[in-house]
C-alpha positions as CSV (number, residue, x, y, z in Angstrom):
1,M,2.0,-4.3,8.6
2,R,0.4,-1.4,6.8
3,V,-0.3,1.8,8.7
4,K,-3.0,4.2,7.6
5,H,-2.3,7.9,7.4
6,G,-4.7,10.8,7.3
7,S,-5.3,14.1,5.7
8,D,-7.9,16.9,5.9
9,T,-7.8,17.3,2.1
10,Y,-7.8,14.7,-0.6
11,P,-4.1,13.7,-0.8
12,E,-1.9,13.9,-3.8
13,I,-1.1,10.5,-5.3
14,I,2.6,11.2,-5.9
15,V,4.6,13.4,-3.5
16,K,8.4,14.0,-3.2
17,S,9.5,13.9,0.4
18,A,12.9,13.5,2.1
19,G,14.6,12.5,-1.2
20,K,12.1,9.8,-1.9
21,T,8.8,9.6,-3.9
22,Q,5.7,8.7,-1.9
23,V,3.0,6.8,-3.7
24,R,-0.3,7.2,-1.8
25,Y,-3.0,4.6,-2.4
26,D,-6.2,3.1,-1.0
27,I,-7.5,6.6,-0.3
28,E,-10.8,6.5,1.5
29,E,-13.0,9.4,2.6
30,T,-13.9,9.0,6.2
31,E,-15.7,11.1,8.9
32,F,-13.8,12.5,11.9
33,E,-15.7,13.5,15.0
34,E,-14.2,16.5,16.9
35,M,-14.2,16.7,20.7
36,D,-17.2,19.1,20.5
37,G,-19.2,16.5,18.6
38,T,-19.0,18.1,15.1
39,K,-18.0,16.0,12.2
40,R,-15.8,16.7,9.2
41,A,-14.6,14.8,6.2
42,C,-11.1,13.6,6.1
43,Y,-9.1,11.0,4.1
44,D,-7.3,7.9,5.2
45,F,-4.6,6.4,2.9
46,S,-1.6,4.1,2.8
47,Y,1.7,5.1,1.2
48,V,5.1,3.6,0.2
49,A,8.3,5.6,-0.2
50,I,10.4,4.8,-3.2
51,E,14.0,5.7,-3.8
52,G,15.3,6.7,-7.2
53,E,13.3,6.6,-10.4
54,L,9.6,5.7,-10.0
55,T,8.8,2.6,-11.9
56,R,5.9,0.1,-12.1
57,A,8.1,-2.7,-10.7
58,K,9.3,-0.5,-7.7
59,I,5.7,0.4,-6.9
60,I,4.6,-3.2,-6.9
61,D,7.6,-4.4,-4.8
62,A,7.2,-1.6,-2.3
63,I,3.4,-2.3,-1.8
64,I,4.0,-6.0,-1.5
65,A,6.8,-5.4,1.1
66,D,4.6,-3.0,3.0
67,E,1.8,-5.5,3.1
68,I,3.8,-8.7,3.6
69,G,6.7,-7.3,5.8
70,S,9.9,-8.3,3.9
71,K,11.3,-10.2,1.0
72,D,12.1,-13.0,3.4
73,A,8.4,-13.2,4.5
74,E,7.4,-13.2,0.8
75,L,9.8,-16.0,0.0
76,A,8.5,-18.0,3.0
77,L,5.0,-17.6,1.7
78,I,6.0,-18.9,-1.7
79,N,8.0,-21.8,-0.3
80,N,5.2,-22.8,2.1
81,E,2.8,-22.9,-0.9
82,L,5.2,-25.1,-2.8
83,A,5.6,-27.5,0.1
84,S,1.8,-27.6,0.8
85,P,-0.3,-26.1,-2.0
86,G,-3.6,-24.3,-1.3
87,T,-2.6,-22.2,1.8
88,A,-4.9,-19.3,2.7
89,E,-1.7,-17.2,3.3
90,Y,-0.7,-17.7,-0.3
91,A,-4.1,-16.8,-1.6
92,A,-4.0,-13.6,0.4
93,Y,-0.5,-12.9,-1.0
94,Q,-1.8,-13.3,-4.5
95,A,-4.6,-10.8,-3.8
96,V,-1.9,-8.3,-2.5
97,R,0.1,-8.8,-5.7
98,T,-2.9,-8.2,-7.9
99,H,-3.9,-5.1,-5.9
100,A,-0.3,-3.8,-6.1
101,K,-0.3,-4.2,-9.9
102,E,-3.6,-2.4,-10.2
103,I,-2.2,0.6,-8.1
104,A,0.9,0.7,-10.2
105,A,-1.2,0.8,-13.4
106,E,-3.2,3.7,-12.0
107,V,-0.1,5.6,-10.9
108,L,1.9,5.0,-14.1
109,P,-0.6,4.3,-16.9
């Protein structure tokens, strides 16, 4: 679900845009090769846009929704795990939740 975005400079973590707050995360330095063969550093990242006050819970929910797709998809993962414990999808979902909590703690210490 998640789309990577790019920047020529290290991106700011929190940015106000179009009435929302963007939280940028998973920032990675990469190398971009120009058409003439020269290379330059750039940064790839993911972000979520949050309406209203920026809270830890909103950051976590937004990242999970971005990764999983929707609240309905999240509920389906949980229900599938309840019906048949030990699914790989649920383990991946738990990893996303943990990562989202880590990002929220970094953004709002």
